C-alpha positions in Angstrom: -38.3 8.2 -10.1 -34.8 8.8 -8.8 -33.8 5.3 -10.8 -34.8 7.0 -13.4 -33.2 10.1 -12.9 -30.0 8.1 -12.5 -29.9 5.9 -15.4 -30.6 9.0 -17.7 -27.9 11.5 -16.5 -25.6 8.4 -16.3 -26.5 7.5 -19.9 -26.4 10.7 -21.3 -23.3 12.2 -19.5 -21.5 9.0 -21.7 -23.1 9.8 -25.0 -22.0 13.7 -24.0 -18.6 12.6 -23.6 -18.4 10.0 -26.7 -19.9 13.4 -29.0 -17.2 15.5 -27.5 -14.9 13.0 -28.6 -15.6 12.5 -31.5 -15.4 16.1 -32.5 -11.8 16.1 -30.7 -10.6 13.3 -32.5 -12.6 13.5 -36.1 -8.9 13.6 -38.1 -8.1 10.1 -36.8 -10.1 7.3 -38.4 -8.9 4.2 -35.6 -8.3 4.9 -31.7 -6.3 2.9 -29.9 -8.8 -0.1 -28.0 -6.9 -2.3 -25.8 -3.6 -1.3 -23.9 -1.3 -3.3 -22.7 0.0 -2.9 -19.0 3.0 -0.7 -19.7 1.4 1.9 -21.7 1.5 0.8 -25.5 -1.3 -0.6 -27.5 -2.1 -3.9 -28.3 -5.0 -2.9 -31.5 -6.9 -0.1 -33.2 -10.6 0.2 -34.0 -12.5 2.5 -36.1 -13.1 6.0 -34.7 -16.7 5.5 -34.2 -16.6 1.5 -32.5 -14.2 3.2 -30.5 -16.2 6.1 -29.2 -19.7 4.2 -28.8 -18.3 1.0 -27.6 -18.6 2.4 -23.7 -22.3 3.8 -23.9 -23.2 1.6 -26.0 -22.3 -1.3 -22.7 -23.6 0.6 -20.6 -27.3 0.5 -22.4 -26.6 -3.2 -21.6 -26.1 -3.0 -18.3 -27.5 -0.1 -16.9 -31.1 -0.2 -18.7 -31.6 -4.0 -17.4 -30.2 -2.6 -13.8 -33.0 0.2 -14.0 -36.3 -2.4 -14.5 -35.0 -4.4 -11.6 -34.6 -2.0 -9.5 -38.3 -0.3 -10.4 -39.6 -3.7 -10.0 -37.5 -3.7 -6.2 -36.1 -0.5 -5.1 -33.7 -2.3 -2.5 -30.9 -3.1 -5.5 -30.5 0.5 -6.3 -27.3 0.6 -4.8 -26.8 -2.0 -7.8 -27.9 0.8 -10.0 -25.5 3.3 -8.9 -22.3 0.9 -8.9 -22.9 0.3 -12.2 -23.5 3.9 -13.8 -20.4 5.2 -11.6 -18.2 2.3 -12.9 -19.7 2.6 -16.2 -18.7 6.4 -16.1 -15.3 6.1 -14.8 -14.2 3.3 -16.8 -14.9 5.4 -19.9 -13.5 8.7 -18.6 -10.4 6.6 -17.8 -10.2 4.9 -21.4 -10.5 8.8 -22.9 -7.8 9.5 -20.2 -5.5 6.7 -22.0 -6.6 7.8 -25.6 -5.3 11.2 -25.0 -2.2 9.9 -23.6 -1.4 7.9 -27.0 -2.6 9.7 -29.7 
């Protein structure tokens, strides 16, 4: 039951963050998608793709990890690492967006 809760909170938080960002950047048609090491934007993507890429990727990674954890409980640490990595990656991406837009 705890792995299901962890996965739900992870994906729910990522969707909530994207919904908030969708409202925050409603006036922008395109958002930065890739950054160079010096901080310049390498390419831009449509706003919907830029904001929903990370939650979609998280679903592709977290849901199979959840299935594995339910089958083999010893893999719960991997689920936690995947969830924290996805949330951290999305938070860093949104920080980079706010610094460039």
